C-alpha positions as CSV (number, residue, x, y, z in Angstrom):
1,M,43.5,25.2,0.5
2,G,43.5,25.4,-3.2
3,L,40.4,25.7,-5.3
4,D,40.8,22.7,-7.5
5,F,38.1,20.1,-7.2
6,N,37.6,16.7,-8.8
7,A,34.4,15.6,-10.6
8,D,33.5,13.4,-7.6
9,E,33.4,16.3,-5.3
10,V,31.3,18.4,-7.7
11,F,28.8,15.6,-8.1
12,E,28.6,15.2,-4.3
13,M,27.7,18.9,-4.1
14,A,25.2,18.5,-7.0
15,E,23.4,15.8,-5.0
16,Q,23.2,18.2,-2.0
17,I,21.8,21.0,-4.2
18,E,19.2,18.7,-5.5
19,R,18.2,17.7,-1.9
20,N,17.9,21.4,-1.1
21,G,15.8,22.0,-4.2
22,A,13.4,19.2,-3.3
23,K,13.0,20.6,0.2
24,Y,12.3,24.1,-1.2
25,Y,9.5,22.8,-3.5
26,R,8.0,20.7,-0.8
27,E,7.9,23.6,1.6
28,A,6.4,25.9,-1.0
29,A,3.7,23.2,-1.8
30,T,2.6,23.3,1.9
31,A,1.9,27.0,1.6
32,V,-0.4,26.9,-1.5
33,T,-4.1,26.1,-1.4
34,N,-4.6,25.6,-5.1
35,E,-4.4,21.8,-5.7
36,E,-3.0,22.2,-9.3
37,D,-0.2,24.5,-7.9
38,K,0.5,22.1,-5.1
39,K,0.7,19.2,-7.6
40,F,3.1,21.1,-9.8
41,L,5.4,22.0,-6.9
42,L,5.4,18.4,-5.7
43,E,6.2,17.2,-9.2
44,L,9.2,19.6,-9.2
45,A,10.3,18.2,-5.9
46,A,10.1,14.7,-7.4
47,M,12.2,15.9,-10.3
48,E,14.8,17.1,-7.9
49,D,14.8,13.7,-6.2
50,D,15.3,12.0,-9.6
51,H,18.1,14.4,-10.4
52,E,19.8,13.6,-7.1
53,V,19.6,9.9,-8.0
54,T,20.9,10.6,-11.5
55,F,23.8,12.6,-10.2
56,A,24.6,9.9,-7.6
57,D,24.6,7.3,-10.4
58,L,26.9,9.5,-12.6
59,R,29.2,10.0,-9.6
60,E,29.3,6.2,-9.1
61,K,30.3,5.7,-12.7
62,L,33.2,8.2,-12.6
63,S,36.6,6.7,-13.4
64,S,39.2,6.4,-10.7
65,N,41.1,9.2,-12.5
66,E,38.0,11.5,-12.2
67,K,37.7,10.7,-8.5
68,E,41.4,11.4,-7.9
69,A,42.2,14.5,-5.8
70,V,43.8,17.2,-7.9
71,T,45.5,18.8,-4.9
72,F,46.9,17.4,-1.7
73,D,44.0,17.6,0.8
74,P,44.6,15.2,3.7
75,E,41.9,16.9,5.8
76,N,39.3,16.7,3.0
77,E,38.8,20.4,3.2
78,A,37.8,20.8,-0.5
79,A,34.8,18.5,-0.1
80,Q,33.8,20.3,3.1
81,Y,34.1,23.7,1.3
82,L,31.9,22.4,-1.5
83,K,29.3,21.1,0.8
84,A,29.2,24.5,2.7
85,L,28.7,26.3,-0.7
86,A,26.0,23.9,-1.7
87,D,24.2,24.3,1.6
88,T,24.3,28.1,1.7
89,R,24.2,29.3,-1.9
90,V,21.6,27.4,-3.9
91,F,18.1,26.8,-2.6
92,Y,19.2,26.8,1.0
93,N,17.2,29.1,3.3
94,K,15.9,31.1,0.3
95,A,13.3,33.7,1.4
96,I,10.3,32.3,-0.4
97,D,7.4,34.7,-1.0
98,L,4.7,32.2,0.0
99,S,1.9,34.8,-0.5
100,S,1.5,33.9,-4.1
101,M,2.4,31.3,-6.7
102,E,4.1,34.0,-8.7
103,G,6.4,34.7,-5.7
104,I,7.2,31.0,-5.3
105,L,7.9,30.6,-9.0
106,T,10.1,33.7,-9.2
107,G,12.1,32.5,-6.2
108,A,12.5,29.1,-7.7
109,I,13.7,30.5,-11.0
110,A,16.3,32.6,-9.2
111,A,17.5,29.5,-7.3
112,E,17.7,27.4,-10.5
113,K,19.7,30.2,-12.2
114,D,22.0,30.3,-9.2
115,S,22.6,26.6,-9.5
116,I,23.5,27.0,-13.2
117,V,26.0,29.8,-12.4
118,F,27.4,27.7,-9.6
119,Y,27.8,24.6,-11.8
120,L,29.4,26.7,-14.5
121,G,31.9,28.0,-12.0
122,M,32.6,24.5,-10.6
123,K,33.1,23.2,-14.1
124,D,36.0,25.6,-14.5
125,M,37.4,24.4,-11.2
126,V,37.5,20.7,-12.2
127,G,41.0,20.1,-13.3
128,G,41.6,19.2,-17.0
129,S,38.9,17.2,-18.6
130,R,37.8,15.5,-15.3
131,G,34.1,15.1,-15.7
132,K,33.3,18.4,-17.5
133,D,30.9,16.6,-19.9
134,R,29.0,15.2,-16.9
135,I,28.8,18.6,-15.2
136,N,27.3,19.9,-18.5
137,A,24.6,17.3,-18.0
138,I,23.8,18.8,-14.7
139,I,23.5,22.3,-16.3
140,K,21.2,21.0,-18.9
141,E,18.9,19.5,-16.3
142,E,18.7,22.8,-14.4
143,M,17.9,24.7,-17.6
144,K,14.9,22.4,-18.2
145,H,13.7,23.4,-14.7
146,I,13.9,27.1,-15.6
147,S,11.9,26.4,-18.8
148,L,9.2,24.6,-16.8
149,L,9.0,27.3,-14.1
150,S,9.0,30.1,-16.6
151,N,6.2,28.6,-18.6
152,R,4.2,28.1,-15.5
153,L,4.8,31.7,-14.4
154,L,3.7,33.0,-17.8
155,T,0.5,30.9,-17.7
156,S,-0.3,31.8,-14.1
157,A,0.1,35.5,-14.8
158,K,-2.7,35.4,-17.5
């Protein structure tokens, strides 16, 4: 199997990463007792839900050229490979330090950074100009999450 993916497959994986992120934040929210922290984590989960919808919409609007397979893959192995990466690399089964909000935020920042690195790598794997601008949109969304999380971490450390 080659490592060329089309934009459709990358967006499918982005949707899975966002589902995993929402689950991460919801699980963390169940572990905190401070209502303000719980609300913040649930808001992040809702943002991940919104991003999943956004990425599904972007995926739906891809041209037929962007959805085209860039390699011969009759068994759909490329999509299966991408799903496995999304399920195991970003947010999935992250060891969350639930003993403090600082631990939760630090883990979330690391996962968001992983997602950015992952998307940057996937952007390079998308053949030619097939949806690279749309993948950049995903990266910008994840960067916003890091900013929110970092600001919260700084204010909670005071």
